[in-house]
Backbone bond lengths (Angstrom), bond angles and torsions (degrees), N, CA, C in turn:
res aa  C-N    CA-C-N  psi(-1)  N-CA   C-N-CA  omega(-1)  CA-C   N-CA-C  phi
1 M - - - 1.452 - - 1.526 111.44 -
2 E 1.312 115.50 -40.63 1.459 118.44 -179.06 1.522 110.84 -63.03
3 T 1.320 117.37 -40.42 1.462 121.06 179.22 1.526 110.63 -61.43
4 I 1.320 117.25 -44.45 1.466 121.07 179.30 1.522 110.33 -64.95
5 A 1.324 117.42 -42.58 1.462 120.88 179.84 1.531 110.84 -64.21
6 R 1.321 117.44 -44.17 1.475 120.18 179.62 1.525 111.09 -65.84
7 D 1.330 116.97 -37.25 1.462 120.71 176.16 1.535 110.40 -64.25
8 T 1.320 116.38 -38.06 1.470 121.00 177.06 1.529 110.05 -60.85
9 V 1.327 116.64 -45.36 1.477 120.95 178.73 1.522 110.15 -61.90
10 E 1.331 117.30 -41.48 1.466 120.88 -178.79 1.528 112.35 -66.59
11 H 1.311 117.71 -18.24 1.464 120.78 179.04 1.527 113.44 -100.43
12 L 1.338 117.03 5.89 1.466 119.52 173.24 1.526 108.46 -68.38
13 P 1.317 117.44 148.20 1.469 118.42 176.25 1.531 110.59 -71.17
14 E 1.320 115.20 151.26 1.472 119.03 171.80 1.526 106.87 -70.63
15 P 1.300 120.88 147.13 1.461 129.41 5.74 1.526 113.62 -87.11
16 F 1.334 118.27 1.83 1.461 120.84 -177.93 1.526 112.13 -63.05
17 R 1.314 116.44 -40.32 1.470 120.48 -177.36 1.518 111.28 -58.14
18 G 1.308 117.19 -47.24 1.464 120.36 -179.07 1.519 112.12 -61.42
19 A 1.326 116.55 -44.93 1.469 120.42 179.56 1.524 111.05 -68.30
20 A 1.322 117.45 -33.98 1.464 120.83 -179.71 1.526 111.19 -69.05
21 R 1.305 117.06 -29.87 1.468 120.28 179.86 1.524 111.96 -65.54
22 D 1.333 117.02 -20.08 1.458 120.91 179.60 1.526 112.87 -81.65
23 V 1.321 117.01 -4.30 1.465 122.59 -177.73 1.528 108.76 -97.76
24 A 1.325 115.90 134.04 1.466 119.76 175.67 1.530 108.46 -70.60
25 L 1.295 116.23 141.44 1.464 122.26 178.28 1.522 107.76 -118.80
26 R 1.329 115.59 120.61 1.466 120.37 -177.61 1.518 109.38 -124.26
27 V 1.314 116.73 131.90 1.458 122.48 174.36 1.524 106.83 -115.87
28 V 1.329 115.75 119.71 1.462 121.82 178.83 1.531 107.94 -131.90
29 D 1.314 116.12 164.83 1.459 119.00 -176.93 1.531 112.70 -66.97
30 W 1.323 117.59 -46.16 1.470 121.72 -173.91 1.524 111.08 -136.32
31 P 1.338 117.66 151.94 1.469 119.27 171.51 1.526 109.85 -67.68
32 A 1.315 115.78 147.66 1.467 120.98 177.84 1.529 109.90 -70.30
33 D 1.319 115.97 151.97 1.463 120.71 -179.79 1.524 112.06 -57.38
34 D 1.342 117.44 -38.69 1.463 119.35 -179.06 1.532 111.41 -67.41
35 M 1.329 118.03 -31.04 1.465 120.73 175.65 1.523 110.14 -63.96
36 L 1.321 115.36 -46.69 1.458 120.05 179.76 1.530 110.68 -62.17
37 R 1.326 116.80 -44.73 1.473 120.88 179.29 1.525 111.32 -58.80
38 E 1.332 116.67 -46.92 1.472 120.93 -178.85 1.516 111.76 -60.76
39 L 1.330 117.47 -30.29 1.461 122.27 -179.54 1.526 112.43 -92.89
40 G 1.338 116.75 -1.30 1.453 120.77 -178.69 1.520 112.90 68.09
41 M 1.315 116.06 30.53 1.460 121.75 -178.38 1.531 109.43 -106.64
42 H 1.337 115.20 149.15 1.462 119.70 178.90 1.521 112.22 -115.32
43 D 1.315 116.68 -29.85 1.463 121.24 -176.57 1.527 109.43 -99.17
44 P 1.338 118.51 112.90 1.465 119.92 -178.27 1.529 113.43 -63.46
45 L 1.331 117.21 -19.08 1.465 119.41 178.63 1.524 112.28 -71.11
46 E 1.318 117.45 -14.17 1.463 121.00 179.70 1.523 113.16 -80.01
47 L 1.319 117.81 -12.27 1.465 121.13 -175.30 1.526 110.22 -114.61
48 T 1.330 115.95 104.91 1.466 120.80 -179.61 1.521 112.27 -91.75
49 G 1.327 116.90 -23.62 1.450 120.62 -179.06 1.514 110.49 -159.00
50 L 1.328 116.00 163.68 1.461 120.75 -178.99 1.528 108.88 -155.12
51 Y 1.324 115.37 138.36 1.466 120.69 170.91 1.510 108.02 -103.56
52 E 1.313 117.47 126.92 1.457 122.84 174.59 1.517 108.05 -118.22
53 G 1.307 115.82 121.66 1.452 119.60 178.20 1.507 110.87 154.60
54 I 1.308 114.71 -167.60 1.458 122.04 177.60 1.522 106.93 -107.89
55 P 1.340 117.41 118.83 1.468 119.44 -180.00 1.528 110.80 -56.58
56 V 1.317 116.56 148.24 1.467 120.53 -177.91 1.523 111.62 -59.45
57 T 1.323 118.02 -26.88 1.466 120.71 179.15 1.521 112.24 -73.39
58 E 1.337 117.35 -10.64 1.461 121.58 -178.57 1.527 112.58 -117.72
59 K 1.312 117.61 -2.80 1.465 120.43 -176.83 1.523 110.87 -70.64
60 S 1.311 114.24 148.51 1.449 121.93 176.60 1.526 108.04 -135.67
61 F 1.304 116.42 152.01 1.465 119.15 176.58 1.528 110.46 -64.24
62 M 1.335 116.56 -14.83 1.463 121.41 179.12 1.534 111.93 -82.17
63 D 1.325 117.63 -14.68 1.463 120.97 -179.06 1.522 110.31 -64.22
64 Q 1.300 115.26 136.77 1.459 121.88 174.95 1.530 107.25 -118.63
65 P 1.330 117.09 85.84 1.461 119.42 -176.25 1.524 112.16 -63.94
66 L 1.331 114.76 142.49 1.464 120.63 177.06 1.523 111.09 -87.03
67 A 1.326 115.42 -21.17 1.465 121.15 -179.75 1.526 107.31 -152.58
68 P 1.316 117.15 161.87 1.473 118.51 177.71 1.527 110.54 -69.50
69 D 1.335 115.97 151.89 1.454 119.48 170.58 1.522 106.61 -56.70
70 T 1.332 115.89 139.43 1.459 120.72 -174.57 1.515 110.89 -138.06
71 V 1.313 116.25 135.38 1.457 122.40 167.68 1.525 106.42 -103.88
72 W 1.331 113.83 123.23 1.461 121.54 178.50 1.516 109.02 -103.27
73 L 1.319 117.31 134.68 1.457 123.14 170.49 1.525 106.74 -118.37
74 F 1.331 115.51 133.40 1.455 121.21 -175.73 1.527 109.68 -108.45
75 R 1.314 114.70 107.88 1.469 123.73 -171.33 1.529 113.24 -55.59
76 E 1.314 118.79 -53.55 1.461 120.84 -174.83 1.533 112.39 -65.06
77 P 1.336 120.08 -44.62 1.467 118.94 175.63 1.533 113.19 -63.25
78 I 1.326 117.65 -35.96 1.465 120.19 177.34 1.527 109.83 -65.04
79 L 1.321 116.58 -45.36 1.461 119.59 179.15 1.527 111.49 -63.33
80 A 1.327 116.92 -38.66 1.469 120.25 178.70 1.525 110.42 -64.81
81 E 1.332 117.11 -42.97 1.473 119.41 178.73 1.527 110.28 -64.01
82 W 1.315 116.98 -41.92 1.461 120.99 179.46 1.530 110.76 -59.72
83 R 1.332 116.39 -45.82 1.469 120.10 178.71 1.524 111.15 -64.20
84 D 1.333 117.04 -42.79 1.465 121.27 -177.99 1.521 112.40 -67.30
85 R 1.324 116.36 -40.45 1.469 119.72 -177.95 1.520 111.92 -69.56
86 G 1.296 116.79 -53.77 1.446 120.92 179.57 1.522 114.98 68.09
87 D 1.332 117.78 7.41 1.468 120.12 -177.07 1.523 113.08 -122.68
88 V 1.333 116.89 16.40 1.457 120.88 -177.34 1.528 108.03 -148.68
89 T 1.330 115.79 147.42 1.461 118.70 176.27 1.527 109.38 -74.27
90 L 1.307 115.47 155.83 1.461 119.45 178.93 1.527 110.35 -62.80
91 D 1.319 117.74 -41.12 1.473 120.81 178.49 1.522 110.84 -57.77
92 R 1.316 116.63 -44.15 1.469 120.65 -178.26 1.531 110.61 -66.71
93 L 1.320 117.65 -39.08 1.466 120.22 178.87 1.523 110.64 -65.63
94 I 1.318 117.42 -44.03 1.467 120.64 178.23 1.524 110.16 -60.97
95 A 1.322 117.42 -44.60 1.470 121.02 178.15 1.519 110.53 -61.31
96 H 1.326 116.83 -41.50 1.463 120.84 -179.95 1.535 111.26 -61.99
97 V 1.323 117.00 -48.09 1.470 120.45 -179.97 1.526 109.62 -63.13
98 T 1.319 117.15 -41.51 1.468 121.57 179.35 1.526 110.62 -59.76
99 I 1.313 117.21 -49.89 1.465 120.96 -178.99 1.527 110.59 -63.57
100 H 1.321 116.84 -40.61 1.466 120.89 178.97 1.540 109.93 -58.32
101 E 1.316 117.17 -47.22 1.467 119.90 -177.83 1.525 111.69 -69.34
102 F 1.320 117.82 -37.62 1.462 119.21 176.39 1.529 111.40 -68.34
103 A 1.314 117.87 -28.79 1.473 120.21 174.83 1.524 109.84 -59.89
104 H 1.333 117.30 -37.74 1.474 119.79 175.90 1.527 110.49 -63.23
105 H 1.321 117.21 -38.52 1.468 120.60 177.21 1.530 110.47 -59.40
106 F 1.317 116.04 -35.29 1.464 120.17 -179.03 1.525 112.87 -87.08
107 G 1.337 116.93 8.05 1.454 120.71 171.50 1.513 115.79 98.44
108 W 1.308 118.26 6.58 1.465 120.80 -179.87 1.524 109.85 -84.08
109 S 1.314 116.02 137.62 1.467 121.21 173.52 1.525 108.65 -86.17
110 D 1.322 116.39 169.91 1.471 119.52 175.22 1.525 110.61 -59.93
111 D 1.340 117.56 -38.15 1.467 120.50 177.98 1.527 111.33 -64.77
112 D 1.340 116.93 -41.32 1.470 120.34 176.76 1.522 110.49 -59.61
113 I 1.324 115.67 -46.08 1.463 120.36 -178.27 1.525 110.17 -63.28
114 A 1.327 116.75 -40.84 1.475 121.09 -178.07 1.523 112.39 -63.94
115 T 1.336 118.05 -25.54 1.471 119.40 -179.23 1.521 112.25 -68.72
116 I 1.323 117.41 -25.56 1.468 119.04 179.50 1.520 113.41 -116.03
117 D 1.311 117.35 -12.74 1.451 121.46 -175.30 1.535 109.27 -97.15
118 R 1.301 116.44 108.03 1.468 121.89 -178.27 1.527 111.25 -95.72
119 W 1.333 116.80 25.64 1.446 122.96 -175.41 1.522 112.87 -54.88
120 W 1.336 117.67 -40.27 1.458 121.38 -171.37 1.511 113.55 -91.83
121 E 1.310 118.95 2.05 1.476 120.27 -179.96 1.494 112.13 -77.28
């Protein structure tokens, strides 16, 4: 999954690719309990990815980050969605989740993403 996600980042158009390279990319089996709590979620299968950080549209030279901006991909929820959907390749789903989370890094909200992302139709 990490290889596919990193390849997805490498195929972003400039200037997005350069800015995306500054974001840590982590692939783990499950979201942490504190992540789910902060999002008001109870079922870890509902969270396939997460962006943690300050979007570039909100960054200031005054910001003192405690950790690097990070895109998290959650292996087990992604695999569960892939099995449940049955209409998309695993590579395409991983790329989709990766791009969705990096869109948050670039300042897009879920509503912004939904206006152009016809993934669920």
